[in-house]
Structure formats: C-alpha cells, structure tokens
All heavy atoms as an XYZ file, in Angstrom:
847
protein
N     -24.771      7.283      8.479
C     -25.146      6.040      9.104
C     -26.332      6.326     10.011
O     -26.461      7.418     10.553
C     -23.943      5.505      9.882
C     -24.214      4.218     10.583
S     -22.701      3.445     11.150
C     -22.296      2.523      9.693
N     -27.207      5.351     10.195
C     -28.389      5.512     11.041
C     -28.166      4.819     12.373
O     -27.735      3.682     12.440
C     -29.606      4.901     10.339
C     -30.917      5.221     11.025
C     -32.074      4.735     10.183
N     -32.240      3.309     10.226
C     -32.944      2.653     11.145
N     -33.538      3.306     12.104
N     -33.051      1.355     11.107
N     -28.478      5.533     13.457
C     -28.346      4.944     14.787
C     -29.516      4.003     15.046
O     -30.495      3.991     14.301
C     -28.314      6.042     15.857
O     -29.590      6.638     15.964
N     -29.441      3.242     16.124
C     -30.507      2.309     16.489
C     -31.841      3.046     16.659
O     -32.892      2.553     16.291
C     -30.142      1.544     17.788
C     -31.293      0.685     18.252
C     -28.903      0.698     17.555
N     -31.789      4.282     17.170
C     -32.998      5.067     17.375
C     -33.551      5.695     16.110
O     -34.600      6.327     16.136
N     -32.848      5.552     14.987
C     -33.327      6.066     13.713
C     -32.745      7.406     13.313
O     -33.050      7.934     12.252
N     -31.892      7.973     14.146
C     -31.282      9.261     13.847
C     -30.068      9.069     12.935
O     -29.273      8.165     13.144
C     -30.816      9.945     15.156
O     -31.904     10.019     16.054
C     -30.264     11.334     14.877
N     -29.938      9.938     11.946
C     -28.762      9.892     11.081
C     -27.568     10.447     11.850
O     -27.670     11.496     12.490
C     -28.990     10.700      9.821
N     -26.457      9.726     11.825
C     -25.245     10.163     12.497
C     -24.087     10.182     11.495
O     -24.036      9.373     10.578
C     -24.884      9.245     13.697
C     -25.929      9.343     14.789
C     -24.711      7.807     13.282
N     -23.173     11.131     11.675
C     -22.007     11.225     10.799
C     -21.027     10.113     11.168
O     -20.726      9.901     12.337
C     -21.358     12.582     10.962
C     -20.258     12.819      9.977
C     -19.713     14.233     10.160
N     -18.682     14.454      9.195
C     -18.797     15.252      8.147
N     -19.905     15.924      7.959
N     -17.804     15.391      7.308
N     -20.529      9.439     10.165
C     -19.611      8.320     10.380
C     -18.330      8.599      9.605
O     -18.348      8.674      8.381
C     -20.267      7.020      9.917
C     -19.381      5.817      9.983
C     -18.762      5.442     11.160
C     -19.171      5.044      8.861
C     -17.946      4.330     11.229
C     -18.360      3.911      8.913
C     -17.752      3.567     10.098
N     -17.237      8.791     10.307
C     -15.932      9.036      9.695
C     -14.938      8.014     10.226
O     -14.209      8.275     11.178
C     -15.450     10.450     10.002
C     -16.315     11.523      9.397
C     -15.822     12.904      9.736
O     -15.479     13.199     10.871
N     -15.777     13.764      8.736
N     -14.913      6.823      9.626
C     -14.030      5.776     10.156
C     -12.566      6.202     10.113
O     -12.083      6.688      9.103
C     -14.294      4.591      9.233
C     -14.851      5.190      7.991
C     -15.570      6.425      8.399
N     -11.909      6.049     11.240
C     -10.489      6.359     11.388
C     -10.176      7.793     10.970
O      -9.119      8.088     10.440
C      -9.642      5.352     10.592
C      -9.910      3.879     10.927
C      -9.159      2.957      9.988
C      -9.574      3.582     12.368
N     -11.150      8.696     11.176
C     -10.958     10.113     10.883
C     -11.041     10.476      9.421
O     -10.746     11.597      9.030
N     -11.455      9.562      8.579
C     -11.521      9.803      7.140
C     -12.915     10.331      6.776
O     -13.885      9.591      6.799
C     -11.228      8.506      6.389
C     -11.102      8.727      4.901
O     -11.603      9.700      4.355
N     -10.442      7.817      4.234
N     -13.035     11.614      6.396
C     -14.348     12.168      6.078
C     -14.889     11.729      4.722
O     -16.046     11.981      4.402
C     -14.094     13.677      6.089
C     -12.664     13.804      5.694
C     -11.974     12.597      6.300
N     -14.071     11.076      3.915
C     -14.472     10.709      2.562
C     -14.419      9.194      2.383
O     -13.755      8.685      1.494
C     -13.537     11.399      1.567
C     -14.043     11.303      0.143
O     -15.262     11.185     -0.049
O     -13.207     11.336     -0.776
N     -15.110      8.472      3.267
C     -15.064      7.004      3.233
C     -16.383      6.426      2.737
O     -17.439      7.039      2.863
C     -14.754      6.465      4.618
N     -16.294      5.238      2.175
C     -17.466      4.489      1.724
C     -17.695      3.286      2.609
O     -16.748      2.650      3.053
C     -17.251      3.962      0.299
C     -17.206      5.049     -0.724
O     -17.857      6.067     -0.590
N     -16.413      4.846     -1.756
N     -18.948      2.952      2.816
C     -19.311      1.669      3.410
C     -19.629      0.749      2.239
O     -20.511      1.038      1.444
C     -20.517      1.820      4.323
N     -18.875     -0.341      2.103
C     -19.032     -1.225      0.948
C     -19.816     -2.493      1.236
O     -20.386     -3.072      0.325
C     -17.657     -1.622      0.408
C     -16.906     -0.444     -0.138
O     -17.488      0.486     -0.667
N     -15.594     -0.462      0.011
N     -19.811     -2.952      2.471
C     -20.491     -4.202      2.790
C     -20.979     -4.199      4.222
O     -20.416     -3.529      5.086
N     -22.042     -4.958      4.453
C     -22.596     -5.111      5.799
C     -23.155     -6.532      5.909
O     -23.726     -7.057      4.954
C     -23.690     -4.058      6.090
C     -24.163     -4.139      7.541
C     -24.826     -4.146      5.101
C     -25.024     -2.962      7.967
N     -22.954     -7.160      7.071
C     -23.518     -8.497      7.243
C     -24.773     -8.429      8.113
O     -25.177     -7.345      8.552
C     -22.476     -9.491      7.772
C     -22.020     -9.210      9.184
O     -22.623     -8.437      9.927
N     -20.937     -9.865      9.586
N     -25.397     -9.579      8.360
C     -26.655     -9.608      9.113
C     -26.519     -9.119     10.549
O     -27.489     -8.649     11.135
C     -27.253    -11.018      9.108
C     -27.775    -11.405      7.747
O     -27.959    -10.568      6.870
N     -27.987    -12.701      7.542
N     -25.319     -9.191     11.121
C     -25.096     -8.733     12.490
C     -24.910     -7.218     12.562
O     -24.951     -6.633     13.631
C     -23.871     -9.428     13.086
N     -24.681     -6.568     11.402
C     -24.458     -5.133     11.373
C     -23.007     -4.727     11.317
O     -22.679     -3.558     11.477
N     -22.101     -5.688     11.080
C     -20.681     -5.377     10.897
C     -20.528     -4.736      9.518
O     -21.044     -5.248      8.522
C     -19.812     -6.645     11.007
C     -18.361     -6.345     10.679
C     -19.944     -7.254     12.391
N     -19.829     -3.594      9.460
C     -19.666     -2.828      8.226
C     -18.200     -2.821      7.828
O     -17.319     -2.677      8.679
C     -20.150     -1.372      8.427
C     -19.924     -0.535      7.172
C     -21.609     -1.343      8.842
N     -17.926     -2.954      6.524
C     -16.572     -2.790      5.999
C     -16.593     -1.771      4.876
O     -17.612     -1.558      4.223
C     -15.950     -4.121      5.488
C     -15.756     -5.112      6.618
C     -16.768     -4.714      4.365
N     -15.447     -1.132      4.665
C     -15.354     -0.137      3.603
C     -13.951      0.406      3.510
O     -12.994     -0.199      3.994
N     -13.841      1.598      2.918
C     -12.529      2.217      2.719
C     -12.693      3.681      2.394
O     -13.764      4.127      1.985
C     -11.784      1.525      1.588
N     -11.575      4.411      2.527
C     -11.535      5.791      2.074
C     -11.426      5.824      0.562
O     -11.088      4.832     -0.072
N     -11.701      6.970     -0.030
C     -11.685      7.092     -1.487
C     -10.327      7.455     -2.076
O     -10.080      7.223     -3.236
C     -12.719      8.125     -1.941
C     -14.125      7.596     -1.819
O     -14.375      6.433     -2.053
N     -15.048      8.452     -1.432
N      -9.446      8.057     -1.285
C      -8.190      8.568     -1.815
C      -7.052      7.568     -1.626
O      -7.100      6.712     -0.739
C      -7.839      9.875     -1.118
N      -6.022      7.692     -2.460
C      -4.812      6.910     -2.242
C      -4.231      7.284     -0.890
O      -4.376      8.406     -0.422
C      -3.779      7.161     -3.335
C      -4.067      6.429     -4.611
C      -3.989      7.077     -5.821
C      -4.419      5.098     -4.599
C      -4.251      6.409     -7.008
C      -4.686      4.412     -5.769
C      -4.605      5.073     -6.970
N      -3.588      6.334     -0.249
C      -3.041      6.557      1.081
C      -4.028      6.206      2.177
O      -3.718      6.329      3.349
N      -5.228      5.776      1.790
C      -6.231      5.393      2.782
C      -6.341      3.879      2.833
O      -5.999      3.186      1.889
C      -7.614      5.993      2.466
O      -8.048      5.525      1.192
C      -7.565      7.507      2.460
N      -6.817      3.386      3.952
C      -6.953      1.950      4.132
C      -8.386      1.529      4.296
O      -9.307      2.342      4.330
N      -8.563      0.227      4.403
C      -9.878     -0.318      4.659
C     -10.185     -0.262      6.146
O      -9.315      0.011      6.976
N     -11.439     -0.520      6.475
C     -11.836     -0.536      7.882
C     -12.930     -1.575      8.100
O     -13.614     -1.991      7.168
C     -12.332      0.848      8.338
C     -13.649      1.247      7.723
C     -14.859      0.854      8.302
C     -13.693      1.981      6.562
C     -16.070      1.182      7.726
C     -14.893      2.318      5.979
C     -16.087      1.925      6.567
O     -17.291      2.249      5.983
N     -13.071     -1.966      9.354
C     -14.149     -2.832      9.811
C     -14.787     -2.129     11.011
O     -14.075     -1.721     11.934
C     -13.603     -4.194     10.232
C     -14.633     -5.152     10.833
C     -14.393     -6.557     10.317
C     -14.591     -5.126     12.341
N     -16.105     -1.934     10.975
C     -16.824     -1.346     12.103
C     -17.656     -2.442     12.745
O     -18.569     -2.987     12.132
C     -17.733     -0.209     11.662
C     -18.459      0.438     12.836
C     -19.442      1.505     12.361
N     -20.055      2.191     13.462
C     -21.137      1.780     14.113
N     -21.722      0.650     13.771
N     -21.643      2.487     15.094
N     -17.300     -2.789     13.978
C     -18.016     -3.835     14.718
C     -19.374     -3.309     15.175
O     -19.635     -2.099     15.154
C     -17.179     -4.278     15.917
N     -20.222     -4.205     15.630
C     -21.568     -3.817     16.060
C     -21.555     -2.921     17.293
O     -22.499     -2.162     17.512
C     -22.433     -5.055     16.340
O     -21.763     -5.883     17.302
C     -22.666     -5.845     15.069
N     -20.480     -2.939     18.067
C     -20.388     -2.051     19.240
C     -19.831     -0.676     18.883
O     -19.647      0.170     19.746
C     -19.545     -2.684     20.347
C     -18.075     -2.851     19.971
O     -17.663     -2.455     18.855
O     -17.316     -3.368     20.808
N     -19.566     -0.439     17.596
C     -19.063      0.850     17.132
C     -17.559      0.943     17.035
O     -17.021      1.926     16.519
N     -16.838     -0.078     17.497
C     -15.382     -0.095     17.405
C     -14.956     -0.184     15.945
O     -15.469     -1.014     15.198
C     -14.801     -1.299     18.174
O     -15.261     -1.247     19.523
C     -13.287     -1.300     18.143
N     -14.017      0.667     15.549
C     -13.512      0.661     14.174
C     -12.068      0.172     14.183
O     -11.236      0.648     14.957
C     -13.589      2.065     13.544
C     -13.010      2.060     12.137
C     -15.036      2.551     13.516
N     -11.773     -0.797     13.312
C     -10.441     -1.386     13.192
C      -9.936     -1.181     11.771
O     -10.672     -1.417     10.811
C     -10.499     -2.900     13.490
O     -11.055     -3.096     14.787
C      -9.125     -3.530     13.415
N      -8.695     -0.733     11.638
C      -8.073     -0.604     10.323
C      -7.838     -1.986      9.730
O      -7.439     -2.912     10.430
C      -6.751      0.147     10.427
N      -8.088     -2.127      8.445
C      -7.813     -3.359      7.704
C      -6.899     -2.963      6.547
O      -7.339     -2.355      5.582
C      -9.113     -4.014      7.177
C      -8.794     -5.264      6.380
C     -10.067     -4.315      8.307
N      -5.616     -3.250      6.697
C      -4.636     -2.826      5.702
C      -3.887     -4.017      5.130
O      -3.283     -4.797      5.866
C      -3.633     -1.852      6.326
C      -4.273     -0.529      6.664
O      -4.991      0.010      5.800
O      -4.070     -0.044      7.782
N      -3.914     -4.129      3.815
C      -3.160     -5.162      3.109
C      -1.691     -4.743      3.090
O      -1.358     -3.642      2.666
C      -3.708     -5.296      1.689
C      -2.973     -6.289      0.825
C      -3.215     -7.645      0.957
C      -2.060     -5.873     -0.118
C      -2.547     -8.561      0.162
C      -1.391     -6.777     -0.925
C      -1.644     -8.123     -0.778
O      -0.985     -9.028     -1.573
N      -0.811     -5.613      3.562
C       0.612     -5.296      3.651
C       1.316     -5.534      2.321
O       2.218     -4.801      1.941
C       1.280     -6.134      4.772
C       2.763     -5.861      4.830
C       0.624     -5.818      6.100
N       0.892     -6.547      1.594
C       1.493     -6.826      0.297
C       2.601     -7.853      0.362
O       2.898     -8.433      1.402
N       3.211     -8.067     -0.780
C       4.303     -9.020     -0.937
C       5.630     -8.271     -0.936
O       5.658     -7.039     -0.967
C       4.115     -9.787     -2.246
C       2.739    -10.465     -2.425
C       2.624    -11.083     -3.814
C       2.505    -11.503     -1.343
N       6.725     -8.977     -0.928
C       8.053     -8.346     -0.895
C       8.195     -7.353     -2.049
O       7.892     -7.678     -3.198
C       9.141     -9.409     -0.982
N       8.604     -6.142     -1.743
C       8.817     -5.118     -2.759
C       7.596     -4.282     -3.075
O       7.685     -3.316     -3.829
N       6.451     -4.626     -2.508
C       5.220     -3.878     -2.791
C       5.182     -2.555     -2.035
O       5.609     -2.464     -0.890
C       3.986     -4.672     -2.358
C       3.676     -5.843     -3.261
O       4.339     -5.982     -4.311
O       2.766     -6.620     -2.916
N       4.641     -1.553     -2.667
C       4.275     -0.296     -2.021
C       2.756     -0.199     -2.171
O       2.243     -0.061     -3.288
C       4.959      0.915     -2.688
C       4.460      2.211     -2.070
C       6.465      0.797     -2.585
N       2.041     -0.321     -1.071
C       0.583     -0.322     -1.122
C       0.084      1.125     -1.110
O       0.426      1.909     -0.232
C      -0.019     -1.109      0.062
C       0.526     -2.542      0.071
C      -1.543     -1.094      0.006
C       0.278     -3.323     -1.192
N      -0.741      1.472     -2.094
C      -1.271      2.820     -2.226
C      -2.662      2.944     -1.608
O      -3.036      4.015     -1.140
C      -1.322      3.225     -3.697
C       0.019      3.148     -4.433
C      -0.165      3.401     -5.914
C       1.014      4.118     -3.831
N      -3.442      1.872     -1.628
C      -4.810      1.918     -1.111
C      -5.301      0.514     -0.832
O      -5.072     -0.392     -1.611
C      -5.728      2.581     -2.139
C      -7.172      2.716     -1.703
C      -7.984      3.390     -2.788
C      -9.402      3.692     -2.439
N     -10.068      2.876     -1.490
N      -5.972      0.329      0.296
C      -6.620     -0.935      0.633
C      -8.119     -0.699      0.668
O      -8.583      0.262      1.267
C      -6.166     -1.456      2.011
O      -4.754     -1.658      1.996
C      -6.852     -2.765      2.357
N      -8.875     -1.573      0.036
C     -10.324     -1.456     -0.004
C     -10.947     -2.746      0.530
O     -10.706     -3.812     -0.016
C     -10.775     -1.217     -1.446
C     -12.218     -0.817     -1.557
O     -12.900     -0.615     -0.560
N     -12.694     -0.694     -2.777
N     -11.709     -2.659      1.617
C     -12.479     -3.803      2.112
C     -13.836     -3.742      1.409
O     -14.562     -2.760      1.543
C     -12.647     -3.726      3.624
N     -14.164     -4.773      0.631
C     -15.358     -4.702     -0.214
C     -16.576     -5.416      0.344
O     -17.697     -5.051     -0.004
C     -15.067     -5.252     -1.625
O     -14.551     -6.573     -1.524
C     -14.059     -4.376     -2.345
N     -16.406     -6.430      1.193
C     -17.574     -7.107      1.754
C     -17.190     -7.946      2.961
O     -16.027     -8.268      3.158
C     -18.247     -7.997      0.707
C     -19.761     -8.095      0.898
O     -20.270     -7.622      1.944
O     -20.435     -8.628      0.011
N     -18.198     -8.280      3.761
C     -18.031     -9.144      4.926
C     -19.235    -10.077      4.970
O     -20.364     -9.643      4.791
C     -17.892     -8.325      6.234
C     -19.083     -7.413      6.476
C     -17.648     -9.234      7.429
N     -18.982    -11.373      5.188
C     -20.115    -12.297      5.259
C     -20.526    -12.523      6.712
O     -19.942    -11.957      7.636
C     -19.814    -13.614      4.519
C     -18.781    -14.483      5.206
O     -18.398    -14.256      6.354
N     -18.324    -15.509      4.501
N     -21.547    -13.344      6.922
C     -22.084    -13.561      8.269
C     -21.130    -14.322      9.185
O     -21.285    -14.280     10.402
C     -23.438    -14.249      8.194
C     -24.476    -13.331      7.602
O     -24.410    -12.116      7.764
N     -25.437    -13.899      6.889
N     -20.130    -14.994      8.618
C     -19.118    -15.676      9.423
C     -17.954    -14.738      9.762
O     -17.047    -15.116     10.483
C     -18.596    -16.907      8.688
N     -17.956    -13.510      9.226
C     -16.907    -12.545      9.504
C     -15.767    -12.538      8.507
O     -14.785    -11.823      8.697
N     -15.869    -13.318      7.419
C     -14.828    -13.328      6.393
C     -14.902    -12.015      5.616
O     -15.948    -11.654      5.090
C     -15.016    -14.503      5.438
C     -14.010    -14.611      4.307
C     -12.661    -15.063      4.847
C     -14.499    -15.568      3.245
N     -13.788    -11.297      5.563
C     -13.710    -10.032      4.843
C     -12.957    -10.263      3.539
O     -11.944    -10.958      3.521
C     -12.944     -8.976      5.666
C     -13.547     -8.823      7.048
C     -12.912     -7.639      4.939
C     -12.654     -8.046      8.000
N     -13.446     -9.654      2.457
C     -12.726     -9.701      1.186
C     -12.467     -8.279      0.723
O     -13.130     -7.331      1.158
C     -13.486    -10.483      0.098
C     -14.855     -9.840     -0.178
C     -13.614    -11.942      0.468
C     -15.545    -10.417     -1.389
N     -11.490     -8.129     -0.152
C     -11.195     -6.809     -0.691
C     -10.078     -6.867     -1.699
O      -9.706     -7.934     -2.168
N      -9.575     -5.698     -2.043
C      -8.439     -5.621     -2.943
C      -7.568     -4.435     -2.564
O      -7.998     -3.535     -1.841
C      -8.868     -5.554     -4.410
C      -9.826     -4.447     -4.713
N     -11.184     -4.637     -4.758
C      -9.635     -3.136     -4.960
C     -11.777     -3.494     -5.033
N     -10.862     -2.558     -5.162
N      -6.349     -4.455     -3.039
C      -5.389     -3.387     -2.783
C      -4.796     -2.946     -4.108
O      -4.626     -3.747     -5.023
C      -4.283     -3.877     -1.852
N      -4.500     -1.664     -4.189
C      -3.825     -1.105     -5.350
C      -2.429     -0.711     -4.891
O      -2.259     -0.111     -3.832
C      -4.580      0.117     -5.892
C      -5.994     -0.305     -6.322
C      -3.823      0.760     -7.048
C      -6.911      0.850     -6.614
N      -1.440     -1.080     -5.687
C      -0.077     -0.790     -5.271
C       0.883     -0.735     -6.431
O       0.486     -0.770     -7.596
N       2.154     -0.657     -6.069
C       3.220     -0.561     -7.058
C       4.387     -1.427     -6.598
O       4.710     -1.474     -5.417
C       3.661      0.898     -7.190
C       4.608      1.154     -8.305
C       4.871      2.650     -8.496
O       4.373      3.485     -7.758
N       5.676      2.970     -9.485
N       4.999     -2.129     -7.555
C       6.200     -2.918     -7.298
C       7.182     -2.546     -8.397
O       7.009     -2.948     -9.536
C       5.887     -4.408     -7.308
C       7.027     -5.236     -6.769
O       8.177     -4.998     -7.099
N       6.715     -6.205     -5.939
N       8.180     -1.735     -8.029
C       9.056     -1.176     -9.061
C       8.236     -0.235     -9.933
O       7.427      0.528     -9.429
N       8.392     -0.318    -11.252
C       7.626      0.573    -12.134
C       6.205      0.076    -12.419
O       5.422      0.776    -13.055
C       8.457      0.584    -13.415
C       9.095     -0.775    -13.429
C       9.374     -1.097    -11.975
N       5.861     -1.128    -11.960
C       4.585     -1.743    -12.320
C       3.515     -1.517    -11.254
O       3.746     -1.737    -10.066
C       4.768     -3.252    -12.521
C       5.724     -3.559    -13.650
O       5.669     -2.860    -14.675
O       6.531     -4.489    -13.487
N       2.327     -1.101    -11.684
C       1.175     -1.003    -10.798
C       0.421     -2.324    -10.811
O       0.485     -3.079    -11.777
C       0.243      0.131    -11.239
C       0.795      1.478    -10.927
C       1.580      2.140    -11.844
C       0.544      2.069     -9.699
C       2.110      3.386    -11.551
C       1.065      3.309     -9.398
C       1.851      3.970    -10.323
N      -0.304     -2.611     -9.724
C      -1.053     -3.854     -9.643
C      -2.300     -3.667     -8.800
O      -2.434     -2.705     -8.054
C      -0.196     -4.986     -9.050
C       0.235     -4.713     -7.629
C      -0.633     -4.951     -6.565
C       1.485     -4.218     -7.351
C      -0.246     -4.692     -5.258
C       1.884     -3.959     -6.052
C       1.003     -4.196     -5.002
N      -3.194     -4.597     -8.938
C      -4.341     -4.733     -8.053
C      -4.355     -6.168     -7.559
O      -4.292     -7.106     -8.362
N      -4.372     -6.369     -6.249
C      -4.363     -7.723     -5.684
C      -5.582     -7.935     -4.815
O      -5.914     -7.101     -3.974
C      -3.119     -7.941     -4.831
C      -1.875     -8.054     -5.651
C      -0.836     -8.939     -4.979
N       0.332     -8.952     -5.836
C       1.386     -8.189     -5.648
N       1.459     -7.392     -4.617
N       2.396     -8.248     -6.483
N      -6.219     -9.056     -4.987
C      -7.315     -9.423     -4.106
C      -6.772     -9.998     -2.811
O      -5.627    -10.452     -2.742
N      -7.586     -9.951     -1.755
C      -7.186    -10.508     -0.461
C      -8.424    -10.924      0.318
O      -9.543    -10.545     -0.009
C      -6.355     -9.515      0.343
C      -7.018     -8.191      0.600
C      -6.886     -7.055     -0.139
C      -7.938     -7.873      1.645
N      -7.663     -6.063      0.380
C      -8.308     -6.533      1.480
C      -8.483     -8.598      2.704
C      -9.204     -5.889      2.330
C      -9.379     -7.958      3.556
C      -9.723     -6.620      3.358
N      -8.199    -11.726      1.362
C      -9.270    -12.089      2.283
C      -8.704    -12.232      3.681
O      -7.509    -12.463      3.870
C      -9.989    -13.366      1.853
C      -9.167    -14.619      1.967
C      -9.228    -15.403      3.120
C      -8.331    -15.025      0.944
C      -8.474    -16.565      3.230
C      -7.572    -16.171      1.043
C      -7.653    -16.932      2.193
O      -6.899    -18.061      2.307
N      -9.562    -12.045      4.672
C      -9.169    -12.173      6.068
C     -10.319    -12.788      6.848
O     -11.466    -12.351      6.715
C      -8.828    -10.811      6.669
O      -8.580    -10.939      8.058
N     -10.021    -13.782      7.648
C     -11.037    -14.432      8.478
C     -10.972    -13.962      9.921
O     -11.724    -14.425     10.764
C     -10.872    -15.951      8.415
N     -10.086    -13.006     10.233
C      -9.917    -12.587     11.625
C      -9.833    -11.064     11.761
O      -8.926    -10.536     12.377
C      -8.692    -13.252     12.242
C      -7.425    -13.023     11.425
O      -7.451    -12.241     10.455
O      -6.403    -13.622     11.773
N     -10.796    -10.379     11.180
C     -10.916     -8.913     11.287
C      -9.665     -8.184     10.833
O      -9.307     -7.142     11.355
C     -11.296     -8.502     12.705
N      -8.982     -8.716      9.846
C      -7.825     -8.050      9.285
C      -6.508     -8.323      9.984
O      -5.470     -7.813      9.576
N      -6.510     -9.125     11.055
C      -5.262     -9.420     11.764
C      -4.276    -10.165     10.862
O      -3.076     -9.945     10.929
C      -5.535    -10.206     13.034
N      -4.778    -11.062     10.035
C      -3.942    -11.719      9.034
C      -4.695    -11.693      7.715
O      -5.905    -11.879      7.681
C      -3.610    -13.155      9.439
O      -4.782    -13.925      9.551
N      -3.964    -11.430      6.653
C      -4.578    -11.261      5.336
C      -3.855    -12.157      4.342
O      -2.627    -12.160      4.284
C      -4.525     -9.794      4.890
C      -5.408     -8.941      5.812
C      -4.949     -9.647      3.444
C      -5.398     -7.469      5.515
N      -4.614    -12.891      3.562
C      -4.057    -13.767      2.532
C      -4.329    -13.164      1.151
O      -5.366    -12.560      0.915
C      -4.674    -15.154      2.630
N      -3.386    -13.339      0.249
C      -3.478    -12.783     -1.102
C      -4.242    -13.723     -2.028
O      -4.108    -14.940     -1.948
C      -2.060    -12.555     -1.670
O      -1.363    -11.668     -0.792
C      -2.097    -11.970     -3.060
N      -5.037    -13.132     -2.917
C      -5.732    -13.870     -3.971
C      -5.243    -13.298     -5.303
O      -5.373    -12.103     -5.545
C      -7.255    -13.682     -3.901
C      -7.804    -14.105     -2.537
C      -7.951    -14.415     -5.036
C      -9.243    -13.688     -2.308
N      -4.658    -14.116     -6.150
C      -4.224    -13.649     -7.462
C      -4.638    -14.653     -8.529
O      -4.844    -15.833     -8.247
C      -2.690    -13.467     -7.538
O      -2.066    -14.723     -7.250
C      -2.206    -12.419     -6.579
N      -4.756    -14.160     -9.748
C      -4.981    -15.029    -10.902
C      -3.665    -15.091    -11.663
O      -3.107    -14.054    -12.013
C      -6.079    -14.455    -11.791
C      -7.430    -14.547    -11.136
C      -8.521    -14.018    -12.017
N      -8.518    -14.738    -13.281
C      -9.183    -14.329    -14.342
N      -9.882    -13.234    -14.307
N      -9.148    -15.027    -15.455
N      -3.138    -16.272    -11.911
C      -1.856    -16.391    -12.600
C      -1.846    -15.615    -13.913
O      -2.786    -15.688    -14.704
C      -1.730    -17.898    -12.849
C      -2.562    -18.523    -11.775
C      -3.715    -17.567    -11.570
N      -0.785    -14.844    -14.089
C      -0.619    -14.089    -15.325
C      -1.383    -12.783    -15.384
O      -1.269    -12.037    -16.360
N      -2.169    -12.465    -14.380
C      -2.954    -11.224    -14.379
C      -2.268    -10.160    -13.536
O      -1.784    -10.436    -12.444
C      -4.356    -11.476    -13.821
C      -5.199    -12.419    -14.652
C      -5.586    -11.841    -15.995
O      -5.736    -10.604    -16.105
O      -5.740    -12.629    -16.951
N      -2.251     -8.940    -14.022
C      -1.661     -7.832    -13.277
C      -2.639     -7.297    -12.226
O      -2.235     -6.810    -11.184
C      -1.277     -6.717    -14.236
C      -0.536     -5.567    -13.576
C      -0.042     -4.559    -14.597
O      -0.227     -4.723    -15.789
N       0.580     -3.498    -14.128
N      -3.942     -7.404    -12.500
C      -4.956     -6.880    -11.594
C      -5.955     -7.973    -11.239
O      -6.500     -8.629    -12.119
C      -5.707     -5.701    -12.225
C      -4.816     -4.508    -12.437
C      -4.142     -4.328    -13.628
C      -4.647     -3.577    -11.425
C      -3.317     -3.236    -13.809
C      -3.811     -2.480    -11.603
C      -3.146     -2.315    -12.810
N      -6.172     -8.174     -9.946
C      -7.181     -9.102     -9.439
C      -8.003     -8.342     -8.402
O      -7.473     -7.958     -7.367
C      -6.547    -10.340     -8.760
O      -5.697    -10.999     -9.708
C      -7.621    -11.299     -8.277
N      -9.267     -8.069     -8.705
C     -10.148     -7.383     -7.773
C     -11.186     -8.372     -7.272
O     -11.677     -9.201     -8.038
C     -10.834     -6.202     -8.440
C      -9.863     -5.108     -8.815
C      -9.663     -4.754    -10.152
C      -9.127     -4.448     -7.852
C      -8.768     -3.767    -10.482
C      -8.219     -3.459     -8.186
C      -8.054     -3.121     -9.506
O      -7.165     -2.141     -9.843
N     -11.525     -8.280     -5.994
C     -12.445     -9.229     -5.383
C     -13.671     -8.492     -4.859
O     -13.552     -7.568     -4.061
C     -11.748     -9.986     -4.218
C     -12.695    -10.998     -3.605
C     -10.482    -10.664     -4.708
N     -14.832     -8.893     -5.335
C     -16.117     -8.359     -4.892
C     -17.048     -9.530     -4.628
O     -16.950    -10.559     -5.282
C     -16.755     -7.465     -5.956
C     -15.986     -6.221     -6.224
C     -15.000     -6.034     -7.145
C     -16.120     -4.973     -5.555
N     -14.517     -4.755     -7.089
C     -15.192     -4.079     -6.124
C     -16.946     -4.521     -4.528
C     -15.064     -2.762     -5.697
C     -16.808     -3.205     -4.116
C     -15.878     -2.348     -4.701
N     -17.968     -9.367     -3.712
C     -18.992    -10.386     -3.484
C     -20.100    -10.165     -4.481
O     -20.258     -9.089     -5.028
C     -19.531    -10.292     -2.064
N     -20.893    -11.156     -4.680
C     -22.005    -10.840     -5.539
C     -22.615    -11.960     -6.198
O     -23.447    -12.036     -6.921
C-alpha cells in the first residue's frame, strides 16, 4: 500500500500477511480478504482503522472464508462467503451498508453458488 507521502508501506490487515485488496472507493476506503480458508474479509477506513467483515451465515452453516469484493462511495460493501452446510458446500453473496455490522444474504433460487462482484 502507498502512504500519503508516496512511500510503499506493508499492509497486513488483521495480521494476515497473505491478504488481497479487492475494492477501493473515492474516499480511499479499502475492502478485501485473506487468501486462505479460515480468513475473513476486512474494511480499512481512511484513518487506517481495520475492521473485520465476517459473514455469519444461515442456520447450520459453517463459514470457511469471507471475501469482501467491493465498496461503493456510499459505503455499501458487497462480497461472498464459502461454506458448508452438512455435506454440501456453497457460495453465498452478501451485502452490508454499515461496515459489516449487519450483513444480508444474496442468493439466486436453485443455485448452490452465488458470488457477488461489482463491475
């Protein structure tokens, strides 16, 4: 990541050395996730504060990974989670309008995997 002064700085959100930055808005808010299972999404505010963004899932879900994929200028975050419910794996889309404090599920009827990306 580049500091305001132009110097490259190491960025390890929530102590994760293998994280990606997936989206940034005009204010400089960054969202992303770690690459490995067991990692969650994150939101980095313009003041440098990092907040975990973790999809909790539905009843019976075991969430393996949360990925925050983008943030718009109003602060709406979108992403997807990979998980397991019984023997079945799934991918569920989600969105949050309040920095991950509450997350709503996005699914397509009849689909096992729903991934959400901006674009």
